[in-house]
ROVORO-316977 format. One line per 3 residues: number of its first residue (from 0); for each residue z, y, x of N, C-alpha, C. Coordinates in steps of 0.2 Angstrom, whole numbers. Layout:
N
NUM = Z/Y/X/Z/Y/X/Z/Y/X; ...
# end
This chain:
289
0 = -140/-124/218/-133/-124/217/-130/-117/214; -133/-112/216/-131/-105/214/-132/-105/206; -138/-107/204/-140/-107/197/-135/-112/193
3 = -133/-117/196/-128/-122/193/-122/-119/191; -119/-115/196/-113/-111/195/-113/-106/190; -119/-103/190/-120/-97/185/-120/-100/178
6 = -123/-106/177/-124/-109/171/-116/-111/168; -112/-113/173/-106/-115/171/-102/-109/169; -103/-103/173/-99/-97/171/-101/-95/165
9 = -107/-95/163/-110/-93/157/-107/-97/151; -107/-104/152/-104/-108/147/-96/-107/146; -93/-105/151/-86/-104/151/-84/-97/147
12 = -88/-92/149/-88/-86/145/-89/-87/138; -94/-91/136/-96/-92/129/-91/-96/125; -88/-100/129/-82/-104/126/-76/-100/124
15 = -75/-95/129/-69/-91/128/-70/-86/123; -76/-83/122/-78/-79/117/-78/-82/110; -80/-88/110/-80/-92/103/-73/-94/101
18 = -69/-96/107/-62/-97/105/-58/-91/102; -59/-85/106/-56/-79/103/-58/-77/96; -64/-79/95/-67/-77/88/-63/-82/83
21 = -62/-88/85/-59/-93/80/-52/-91/79; -49/-89/85/-41/-88/85/-40/-81/81; -44/-76/81/-42/-70/78/-43/-70/71
24 = -38/-69/67/-39/-69/60/-43/-64/57; -47/-65/52/-51/-60/49/-47/-56/44; -47/-49/45/-43/-45/40/-47/-44/33
27 = -43/-44/28/-46/-43/21/-44/-36/19; -49/-33/16/-49/-26/13/-47/-28/6; -41/-27/4/-39/-29/-3/-41/-24/-8
30 = -43/-18/-6/-45/-12/-11/-53/-11/-10; -56/-16/-8/-63/-15/-7/-67/-13/-13; -71/-8/-13/-75/-6/-19/-71/-1/-23
33 = -65/1/-21/-61/6/-25/-60/13/-21; -57/18/-24/-56/24/-20/-51/24/-15; -47/19/-14/-42/18/-9/-46/18/-2
36 = -51/14/-2/-55/14/4/-53/8/9; -53/9/15/-52/4/20/-46/4/24; -41/8/21/-35/9/25/-30/4/24
39 = -31/0/19/-26/-6/17/-29/-12/19; -27/-15/24/-29/-22/26/-24/-27/26; -26/-33/25/-22/-39/25/-24/-45/30
42 = -20/-47/34/-22/-52/39/-19/-59/37; -24/-64/36/-21/-70/34/-19/-75/39; -14/-79/38/-12/-84/43/-12/-91/39
45 = -17/-94/38/-17/-99/33/-15/-106/36; -10/-109/32/-8/-116/34/-13/-121/32; -12/-127/35/-17/-132/34/-15/-135/27
48 = -20/-139/24/-18/-142/18/-20/-138/12; -18/-141/6/-19/-137/0/-12/-137/-4; -12/-132/-9/-7/-131/-13/-1/-128/-9
51 = -2/-124/-4/3/-121/0/6/-115/-3; 13/-114/-1/16/-108/-3/13/-102/1; 12/-96/-2/10/-90/1/15/-85/2
54 = 16/-81/7/21/-76/8/17/-70/10; 18/-64/6/15/-58/9/20/-55/13; 18/-53/19/23/-51/24/22/-43/25
57 = 28/-39/24/28/-32/24/32/-30/30; 29/-28/36/32/-26/42/36/-19/40; 41/-18/44/45/-11/43/41/-6/47
60 = 45/0/47/43/6/51/44/12/47; 50/12/43/52/18/40/47/21/35; 43/17/32/38/20/28/33/25/31
63 = 33/25/38/29/30/42/24/26/46; 25/20/48/21/16/52/23/9/51; 20/4/55/21/-3/55/23/-6/62
66 = 28/-10/62/29/-15/67/24/-21/66; 18/-21/69/14/-26/68/15/-32/73; 20/-31/77/21/-37/82/26/-41/79
69 = 33/-40/81/38/-44/79/39/-45/72; 37/-40/68/38/-40/60/31/-42/57; 26/-43/61/19/-44/58/16/-51/60
72 = 13/-50/66/10/-56/69/14/-62/70; 20/-60/73/25/-65/75/27/-69/69; 28/-65/63/30/-68/57/25/-73/54
75 = 19/-70/54/13/-74/51/12/-80/55; 12/-80/61/11/-86/65/17/-91/64; 23/-89/64/29/-93/63/29/-97/56
78 = 27/-93/51/26/-96/44/21/-101/44; 15/-99/47/10/-104/47/11/-110/51; 15/-110/56/17/-116/60/22/-121/55
81 = 25/-117/51/30/-121/46/26/-123/40; 20/-123/39/16/-125/33/16/-120/28; 18/-114/29/18/-108/24/12/-104/26
84 = 7/-102/21/2/-97/22/5/-90/22; 3/-86/27/6/-79/27/0/-74/27; 2/-69/24/-3/-63/24/1/-57/26
87 = -1/-54/32/3/-48/34/-1/-42/31; 3/-38/28/0/-32/24/1/-26/28; -5/-22/29/-4/-16/32/-5/-11/26
90 = 1/-10/23/1/-6/17/1/2/19; 0/6/14/0/13/15/7/16/17; 7/20/22/13/23/24/12/31/25
93 = 17/35/26/16/42/26/12/44/33; 13/40/38/10/42/44/13/46/49; 11/46/55/14/50/60/14/58/59
96 = 9/60/56/8/67/54/14/69/49; 15/65/44/21/67/40/28/66/43; 28/63/49/34/62/52/35/69/56
99 = 30/71/59/30/77/63/30/84/59; 27/84/54/27/90/50/28/89/42; 31/94/39/32/93/31/25/95/27
102 = 20/93/30/13/95/26/13/93/19; 17/88/17/17/85/10/20/89/5; 23/95/7/24/100/3/18/103/-1
105 = 13/103/3/6/106/0/2/101/-2; 1/95/2/-4/90/1/0/84/-1; -3/80/-5/1/74/-8/2/69/-2
108 = -3/67/2/-2/62/7/0/55/4; 2/50/8/4/44/5/12/44/4; 14/42/-2/20/42/-4/21/36/-10
111 = 27/36/-12/28/31/-18/24/33/-24; 21/29/-28/21/21/-27/15/18/-23; 12/21/-18/7/19/-15/8/12/-12
114 = 13/11/-8/15/5/-5/16/-1/-10; 20/1/-15/21/-4/-20/15/-6/-23; 10/-2/-25/4/-4/-27/0/-8/-23
117 = 0/-7/-16/-3/-11/-11/0/-18/-11; 6/-19/-12/9/-26/-12/7/-29/-19; 7/-26/-24/5/-28/-30/-2/-31/-30
120 = -6/-27/-27/-13/-29/-26/-14/-35/-22; -10/-35/-16/-11/-40/-12/-9/-47/-15; -4/-47/-19/-2/-53/-23/-7/-55/-28
123 = -10/-50/-31/-15/-52/-36/-21/-55/-32; -23/-52/-26/-29/-54/-22/-28/-62/-20; -22/-63/-18/-20/-70/-15/-20/-75/-21
126 = -18/-73/-27/-18/-77/-33/-25/-79/-35; -29/-73/-35/-36/-74/-37/-40/-78/-33; -38/-79/-26/-42/-83/-21/-38/-89/-19
129 = -33/-91/-23/-29/-96/-21/-32/-103/-20; -37/-105/-24/-40/-111/-23/-44/-112/-17; -48/-106/-15/-52/-107/-9/-48/-106/-3
132 = -42/-104/-3/-37/-103/3/-32/-109/3; -32/-113/-2/-27/-119/-2/-20/-117/-3; -20/-112/-8/-13/-110/-10/-12/-111/-17
135 = -5/-112/-19/-3/-113/-26/-2/-106/-29; -6/-104/-33/-6/-97/-36/1/-96/-40; 5/-101/-41/11/-100/-45/17/-99/-40
138 = 15/-99/-33/20/-99/-28/18/-94/-23; 18/-87/-25/16/-82/-20/23/-78/-19; 25/-77/-13/32/-74/-12/31/-68/-8
141 = 36/-64/-6/35/-59/-2/41/-58/3; 40/-56/9/45/-55/14/44/-49/18; 50/-45/19/49/-38/21/55/-37/26
144 = 53/-32/31/58/-30/36/60/-23/36; 66/-21/36/68/-14/36/65/-10/30; 60/-5/31/57/-2/25/53/-7/21
147 = 50/-12/24/47/-17/21/51/-22/17; 58/-22/19/63/-26/15/64/-22/8; 64/-15/9/64/-11/3/58/-12/-2
150 = 53/-13/1/46/-13/-3/46/-20/-7; 48/-26/-3/48/-32/-7/53/-32/-12; 59/-29/-11/64/-29/-16/62/-25/-22
153 = 58/-20/-21/55/-15/-26/51/-19/-30; 47/-24/-27/42/-28/-31/46/-33/-36; 52/-35/-33/56/-40/-37/59/-36/-43
156 = 60/-30/-42/64/-26/-47/60/-22/-52; 54/-19/-49/51/-14/-53/44/-17/-56; 41/-22/-54/35/-24/-56/36/-28/-63
159 = 31/-29/-67/32/-33/-73/34/-40/-71; 38/-43/-75/41/-50/-73/35/-55/-71; 30/-55/-74/24/-60/-72/21/-58/-66
162 = 22/-52/-63/19/-50/-57/24/-50/-51; 30/-52/-52/35/-52/-47/33/-58/-42; 36/-57/-36/35/-62/-31/39/-68/-33
165 = 37/-74/-31/41/-80/-33/48/-80/-30; 48/-78/-24/55/-77/-21/54/-71/-16; 60/-68/-14/59/-62/-9/64/-64/-3
168 = 61/-62/3/65/-62/9/66/-55/11; 72/-52/12/73/-45/14/77/-45/20; 74/-43/26/78/-44/32/80/-37/35
171 = 86/-35/36/89/-29/38/86/-23/34; 86/-24/27/82/-19/23/85/-12/22; 81/-7/21/83/-1/18/84/-3/10
174 = 90/0/7/91/-2/1/92/4/-4; 97/8/-2/99/14/-6/95/20/-4; 94/25/-9/91/31/-7/96/37/-8
177 = 103/35/-9/108/40/-10/113/40/-4; 117/45/-3/122/45/2/128/40/0; 132/38/5/132/40/11/128/36/17
180 = 125/30/15/122/26/20/115/26/19; 112/31/16/104/31/16/101/31/23; 95/28/23/91/29/29/87/35/28
183 = 88/41/30/85/47/28/78/47/30; 76/44/36/69/45/38/64/41/33; 67/35/31/63/31/26/63/34/19
186 = 68/38/17/68/41/11/63/47/10; 63/51/16/58/56/16/51/54/16; 50/48/20/43/46/20/41/43/13
189 = 46/40/10/44/36/3/43/41/-2; 48/46/-3/47/51/-8/42/56/-7; 41/58/-1/37/64/0/41/70/0
192 = 39/75/4/43/81/5/44/85/-1; 39/86/-5/40/90/-12/44/86/-17; 46/80/-16/50/76/-21/57/74/-18
195 = 58/76/-12/64/74/-8/70/74/-11; 71/80/-15/78/81/-19/77/79/-26; 72/75/-28/72/73/-35/77/68/-36
198 = 83/69/-40/88/65/-41/86/58/-45; 82/60/-50/79/54/-54/76/49/-50; 71/51/-45/67/47/-41/72/43/-36
201 = 76/47/-33/81/44/-28/85/38/-32; 87/39/-38/91/34/-42/86/28/-43; 80/29/-45/76/24/-47/74/20/-42
204 = 74/22/-35/72/18/-30/78/16/-25; 84/17/-28/90/14/-25/91/7/-28; 89/2/-24/88/-5/-27/95/-8/-29
207 = 100/-5/-26/107/-8/-29/109/-6/-36; 105/-2/-39/106/1/-45/102/-2/-51; 97/-6/-49/92/-9/-54/90/-16/-53
210 = 95/-20/-51/93/-27/-50/93/-30/-57; 88/-33/-59/87/-36/-66/90/-43/-66; 93/-45/-72/96/-52/-72/91/-58/-71
213 = 84/-56/-72/79/-61/-71/76/-60/-64; 79/-57/-59/76/-56/-53/75/-62/-49; 69/-63/-45/68/-69/-42/73/-70/-37
216 = 74/-76/-34/78/-78/-29/77/-74/-23; 83/-72/-19/83/-68/-14/86/-71/-8; 83/-70/-2/86/-72/5/87/-66/8
219 = 93/-64/10/95/-57/13/98/-58/19; 96/-54/24/99/-55/31/100/-48/34; 105/-47/38/106/-41/42/111/-42/47
222 = 112/-37/51/117/-37/57/122/-32/56; 128/-33/58/133/-28/57/133/-22/62; 129/-24/68/129/-19/73/122/-15/73
225 = 119/-16/67/112/-12/66/113/-5/67; 109/-2/72/110/5/74/105/10/70; 101/7/66/95/10/63/97/11/55
228 = 97/5/52/99/5/45/106/3/44; 110/7/41/118/5/40/118/-2/37; 123/-6/40/123/-13/37/126/-13/30
231 = 129/-7/28/131/-7/21/126/-7/16; 120/-6/18/114/-6/13/113/-13/11; 114/-18/15/113/-25/13/119/-28/9
234 = 125/-25/11/131/-27/7/130/-24/-1; 128/-18/-1/126/-15/-8/122/-20/-12; 116/-22/-9/112/-27/-12/115/-33/-14
237 = 118/-36/-9/122/-42/-11/127/-42/-17; 130/-37/-17/135/-36/-22/131/-35/-29; 126/-31/-29/122/-31/-35/119/-37/-37
240 = 116/-41/-33/114/-48/-34/119/-52/-37; 125/-52/-34/130/-56/-37/133/-54/-44; 133/-48/-45/135/-45/-52/130/-48/-57
243 = 124/-48/-55/119/-50/-60/117/-58/-60; 121/-61/-56/121/-69/-55/114/-71/-53; 111/-67/-49/104/-69/-46/105/-74/-40
246 = 101/-80/-41/102/-84/-35/100/-81/-29; 104/-81/-24/103/-78/-17/107/-81/-12; 105/-80/-6/109/-81/0/109/-75/5
249 = 115/-73/6/116/-67/11/119/-69/17; 116/-68/23/119/-69/29/120/-63/33; 126/-61/35/127/-55/40/129/-58/46
252 = 125/-56/51/127/-58/58/131/-52/62; 135/-54/66/139/-49/70/134/-45/75; 130/-49/78/125/-45/83/118/-47/82
255 = 114/-42/84/107/-43/84/103/-36/83; 107/-31/80/104/-25/79/98/-24/74; 93/-22/76/87/-20/71/81/-22/74
258 = 76/-24/70/69/-24/73/67/-31/76; 71/-36/76/70/-42/79/64/-46/76; 64/-45/70/58/-49/66/59/-57/67
261 = 53/-59/69/52/-66/70/51/-68/78; 53/-63/82/52/-63/89/57/-68/92; 55/-71/97/59/-76/101/63/-73/106
264 = 63/-67/107/67/-64/113/70/-57/110; 68/-54/105/72/-48/103/78/-50/99; 83/-45/99/89/-46/96/94/-51/100
267 = 97/-55/97/102/-60/100/101/-67/98; 103/-72/102/103/-79/100/106/-80/93; 111/-76/91/114/-77/85/110/-75/79
270 = 107/-69/79/103/-66/74/96/-70/73; 94/-73/79/87/-77/78/88/-83/75; 94/-85/73/95/-91/69/93/-90/62
273 = 91/-84/60/89/-83/53/83/-87/51; 79/-88/55/73/-91/54/74/-99/52; 78/-102/55/80/-109/53/84/-109/47
276 = 88/-104/46/92/-103/40/88/-102/34; 83/-98/35/78/-97/29/74/-103/28; 72/-107/33/68/-113/31/72/-118/27
279 = 79/-119/29/83/-123/25/84/-121/18; 85/-114/17/85/-111/10/79/-112/6; 73/-111/10/67/-112/7/65/-119/4
282 = 67/-124/8/66/-131/7/70/-133/1; 76/-130/0/80/-132/-6/78/-129/-12; 75/-123/-11/72/-119/-17/66/-123/-19
285 = 62/-126/-15/56/-130/-17/58/-136/-21; 63/-139/-19/66/-145/-22/68/-144/-29; 71/-138/-30/74/-136/-37/68/-134/-41
288 = 62/-133/-39/57/-130/-43/55/-136/-48
# end
């Protein structure tokens, strides 16, 4: 009898290990074989079927670190459940060391355009492997939160037209690099200490100043009570998109703050409606294609 229970226990442990292995997504090194190394990884959440839309997800974190929970894993799983393949990107950031000390006066460290190059590479990788992953290579989009929202809009504005995302979702994004409503922590991390006062660079990365007329469609969300990134950032972007007649949807919630991502408990019930609103917008976009 003792042997019998031992066998059952071993079988259960084996099943649990196998289940865990199946459930844990395998990360992709998008720069494998290059000088960038293993620091930039991408986690896939593939939807069932073929010809799916793909979304590169860029979590926020002031261009210093990443929120891989509410703005990473939660987003990937939510999109996957809704038939959209997601790829959560661990793009290069300045890091905790750069937050603590101004060492980038002496050493380059990670700074612009590293993160944008990572996003560009991620989209290229997904398109190159689209068939094997059940993805429509012509429909690769990008979604970002906070600093990640700045990153995906940078791709929509600064990359060559044929390399831009199919559409962009920017949630409580950092937008401007100039006063009075700049998020200073993100600006310092993105530009680097030695280039922090470079007016030309600040201007070129202030997204409200460079929206092209052929910008991809944009879904934009923020909250008026955001304590981290001033809500005026999103208003600046909305105005710029409107001036250029770019198809977009802007929703400003009264409550919700910052950092709720795709969480089912962070923020408020009001701001968590953004996910349903996005799906409605996305389905209409698909129909118009």
